[in-house]
N, C-alpha and C positions, 0 to 999 in steps of 0.2 A: 340802580343808576349804573350806566356804564361811564366809567372816568377814566381816561387814559391819556398820555402824553406820547410827544414825538419821538421819545426815546424807547418807547415799549415794542415790544416784537412785533405785535399785531396792528400797531398804528396805521401803516400803510396800507394794509388789508382791509381794515375798518374804514379807511377816508373811500378807497375806492367803491366799498359799498354804498357809500352815501350818494353817489351819482345815481340817482334812480329815475324811472322812465314809467310813466302813470300807466301800468297796464294791468288787467285785473287776472287774479286767480282762475283756474278753471273752474272752480266749483261755484265762484261768483257768477261768472260767464253765462254756466249752463243754467244756473237756477234763474237769472234774470231772462235769459232767452225763453224759459218755460213762461215765467209770468207774461212776458210780453206776447206771447202766443196765445194765452190763455184769454187775455183781454181782448184780442184781436178778435176770437173766436165768439167769446162768450159775453163780452161787453161787461154790464151793470153785475151781472151774476158772477163773475170773475173776481170783481171788486168787494162784494159781499163776501165772498169765501174768503179771500186773502186777508180782508180786514179780520176776521174769526180768527184763522190760522197763525197770522203775525201779531194782531195788536189785542186779540181776546176781547174782541167786542161784536155784538150781534146787532147787525144793521140789516134793515129792509132796502129793496132797492128806493124807495121814495124817501128813505132818509139819508141818502148819500150827501145832500146837499143840506147847508145851515139855511133854515127859513128867514125872512125878513122879520118876522115876529121874534125869533130867537135872538137876531142880532140887534133889533131895538131895544130888546130888554138887559142888554148887558150894561154893567154898572163896575165903574173903577174908583178908585181913591182918587182926591183931587192933587195928590202929588204925583200919582201915574199920570193923569193928563197933562199935568206941566211938566214932566220929563219927556212924554211922547211928542209934545208939541214943540219942545226945544230942541230934540233931535230933528225931526221933520223939518224945521226951520233951516237948519244948518245943510240938512241933504236936499231940499230942495233949491237952495241958493246955489249949492256945489253943482247939484246937476243942470240946473240951466245954463251954467258957465261952461259945460260941456256939451252942449247941444250944437249940433252942425246947421249951419245956415246954408239957404241955396246960394247958388253963385252962378255967373256966367262970364264969357270971354270970348274973342274971336280968335280962330287959330289962324295958321299962317295963309290958308287959302281963302280967309273971310267967312268962314262958318261960324255960325254962333254955336259954342257948346257950353255945358255947364252941369250941375247936378242940381238936383231936388231932394229935400230930406222931409219924411213924413213919418208919423207914428204909426206903428204897426195897429193895425185893427183890433187885434185879441191877443193878448199874451197870458201865458201861465207863470205863476211864480211858485215855487215849491219851499214852504217854511219846516223844518223838521221839527218834529216832536219829541217822545221820548222824556230823559230826565231832566228837562228845563224847558219852559216855554219861550222860545227864542223870539221874543220881543222886537227886539233892534232888527234881526233877520227880515221879519215882514216890512219894517220901514225902509231898509236899505235894498229892497228889491222893487216892493210896489210903489213906493215912495219915487224912485228914479222912474218908474213907469209913469207915475202921475205928471210927474215934472215935465215929461217929454211929451205929455198928452194922449197917452193912450187911452181910448176910450172904453174898452172892456179888459178888465183885469180879473181873471180867474186864479185864485189862490186854492193850493193845495196844502193840508195838513192834517195828520193822524188825529184823531180823536181819543178820547181815553175809553176804558171799559164800559164805562156809562154813557156813552155816545157824546158826551158833551166835549167841548174845546175850552182851553183855560180862557177866563173872560178878559184878561188885559192882553192876550194874543189877539183876541176878537176886535178889541177896543181899537187896537194898533192897525190892524187890517182895514177896519172900516176909517180911520181916520187917513190911512195912506191912499184911500182911494179905490180899495177893492170893491169889484161889483157883484162877485159869486165867491161861495167857499165851499169847497169839496173836503168832506171829513175823511178823506182817505189820504194814506202816506204811503211810502216805500217806492219799490220800481214800479208796482202798477198803479200810482197815480202818476208817474211819468207817462205809462203806456197810454193812460185814459186821455190824458190831456194832448198826448201827440197823435193818437189814431182816433179819438172820439168813440162814445158809445151812445145808447140810446138816450141818456140822459146828459152826458158829458159833450159839449160842443167841441172841437178840437181846436187848438191855438196855432197862432202862426210863429212864436217862438216862445221856449221855455226857459226860465231863470232861477237861480237859487242854489243853495248847497245842499248837501246829504250825505249820507253814509255811502259806504263802499258800492252798495246795491243801486242807489239812487245815482251815483255817477256812472255806473256800468249801463243802466237803462238810458242815460242821456247819451252815451257813448253809441249804443247799439240802434238808436232812433235818429241818431243824426244823418238828415237827409229825409227822412219822414218829416220832420219838423226841424225848423232852427234852433240851434242851441247856443247859450252862453259862453260857458265855458265848462271846465270840469271840477267845481269846489267841492272836495269831500271834507274829511274830519280834519280838525283844526291844528295848524302847526305853528310853532315859533323856533327862529334860530336868532340868540343873542350874541353879539360879536361885540367884545370889549377889550380894550387895553386896560393898562393899571387904574386908569382913571374911574372905572365902573364902580358905581355903590352897589356893593354885596345886597344889601337890604331890598333896594329896589330891584335888581337884576333876579332876586329870589322870588321877589313877589310876582314878578311877570311871568315866571317860569310856572309859579303855582296856579297862575290866572288862567294860562292856556291849558295845563294840565286838567283843571276843572271840569273841562269839557267831557273827560272820561273817554270811554269806546278806543277808537283808532287814533287818538291825538299822537302827535310827535313833538317832543321837547329837545330842543338842543342848545349848547353852551359853547362857545369857541372863544378862547383867550389865548393871549402871549403870556400871562402873568399866571403862573402855579398858585403863588399866594391867593390871589383871587378865586381860584377854585375852591380852595378851603374855606375861604369866609362865606361862599355862596352855599356850599352844601351845609354849614353851620346855621346859615340864615334860614334855608328852607326847613330844617329839623325843628328850629325854633318857632316859625310861623305856621308850619303846618298843623301844630296841636290846637291853634286858634279857630280852624277852619271846619265849617258845616259839613263839607263834602269830601274829609279828608279820606274817606274809604276808597272813592273813586279815584282821587289824586294820588293815593298810595299805589295804586295798580299801574297808574301811567309812568308813576316816578321808576318802578320796578321794570317795567315791559319796554316802555318807550323813550326813555330820556338817557341822553348821552352828554357828557363834557369833556372837552377836549385842551390840552393846552398844545398850541401850535407853536412853530418857529417863529413866525412872524405876522404883522397883520397883511402882508401882501398875500401869506399861505391862507390865512383865514378867508379872504376876500374870493380866492379862487376857489376854495370850499364851498364858499356861500353859493358861487354862481353853478357850481356842479350840483349843488343840494336843491336850489330853486325853491326856499321856503315860501310859504304863505305869508308869514310875518316875519320881516327882519328888524330888530334891534340893535341900532349900531351905535356904539358909544367909544368914542376916539378922540384923542387930542388932535390929531390930524385930521379931522373930519372932512374938509373942504379936499383934502388929497386923495382919500379913498373912497368917498362916496360916489363919485362918477363912475368907479368900476364895479359898482353893485348893478348887476344887469338883469338879473333872473327874478328878483323879488316879488312877490305880488304886493306888498306894501314896506314902506321903509319908515321906520320911527327913529328919529335922531336925538341923542343925548340922553344924558340921566333922568330928565325930568318929562319924558314923552311916554307915558304908559300906553301900551296896546289896548288897555280897555277904554281909553279915550275915543279911540277910533273905532272900537266896536260898537260903541253905544252913541257918540254924539257928535265928533269932529265936522263929518260930512261927507268924505269918500264912503263908498260903500264897502263893509267888510267882506263881501261876496269875492274871494279871491281864489288863485289857481292854487291846487295842492296837489302833493303826490309827485312834484317834479315838472308837472305840467307848465310850470310857469316860463319856462324857456319857450314855449311855444304860445301861450294865452295870456292877456292882460287880466286885470281884475274887473268887476262888472263896471260899465260906464253909462250914461245916459245916452250916449250915441247910438248904443246898441238896442236902444228901444226906437229908433228910427230906421225906416226903409229909403234905402239910397237909391234914385232913380236918375240916370244920365239922360241928358238933354241935346239933342242936335237938331239944328235948323239953317238949312243952306238957302241962297238965292241963285239966280241964273249965273251970277258971275263967279260965286264959289263953287258952282257946281262944274264949270269949263274949267276953273282952275286946278280941279280936283281930278278932272277926267283922266290926265296921262296917267298919275299913279294907280289909280283904281283898274285901267285896264292893263297895266303891267303886272299888278297882282291877280289880276284875272287869269291872264295869259300864265303866269307861273303856276298858278294852282289849279287850271285847267275848268277854271269855272267863267266861261264865258256870257253866261246869263248874268252874272253880277257885273261884268262891263258894259254890256249891252243896256241894263237897268239905269245906267249913269250915262252912257253916251245919248240915249233916246232922249234925254232931258236937254242935249245941247244940239240938236238937230233944227 
């Protein structure tokens, strides 16, 4: 772990490096560009080749999708069904509150203007595979799509070397309303959903988190398809004054480090004593965890703890860092909370574990990472809706609009625009 305080010589330079921009490295960008080009040229053949290369699985083109019989045969424990149902209940209720509703009004000239919101016809959701079956991610992407009324939901998730997908994940996808499951992961899955192949029909919009290759594929394919946001490897930034419980803080840091890979873990406080207590709590708790090997690597490579001068400085650093999850523990919560602007999600107080938000609370845990929280919000239900503006005029409102339209037409040299309005007033 990197541990430093504001009196340390390298403190200011370290703080400056925390101001991130979500930009790819050259090697990631080039490899993803190669993959997209291959999928565009070779379609299903490229998907099969990349499945072998990256996931060590031998698939035939006719095996790219999970069959209805395979899905029907999925069985999970009653406790799993109960947990998935509880999570979906909260997700659905939260999502429906966030859906936009049609509206209309009359403008100054009397024209009727408004907006209509309809679900996308077909969306793709990406669910990472790898070290753990992210059942909750399936619910917090596809579950929002179902709540918005999307009729076709294509899920892409990598299968294992034996060509199968985790049964709990399959059950969650089915419960969340997914209509097709593509057994392919990585940048190649994003390319297939965006561009289409012989067997994969393209989607209108792509949702879901992934590793840096998935995020870069979404970035490069923006425009070919609509993209939700750029959610990459997991991040947490805990901000606490002396009122923070060191055992709870350590547990939350370890929970996010459990994702392994490119996870980023940070802790900022104005209390030097609290840092020492948290470090001891991490060492004590780590010994009891089954994924300690992955966690140790993240603690070594991507974890920092900082003592800052004040809570004002902590909040400023947080806004520059733009973390996916911010856990905020402060006696003056009401004073400082409004000033935290760039977090993907904020968890307040000692008794708000990020894990409850990851699995159950209701808001989607698909959130901006890598500093992209400055520009993107977390996944929302209204992102599954297509917005269309509506304009309706009558003779009276056309006449009242004519003068302004003709003036704009004159300024911009577009006389046909002016004429198209004037002809209705003759």
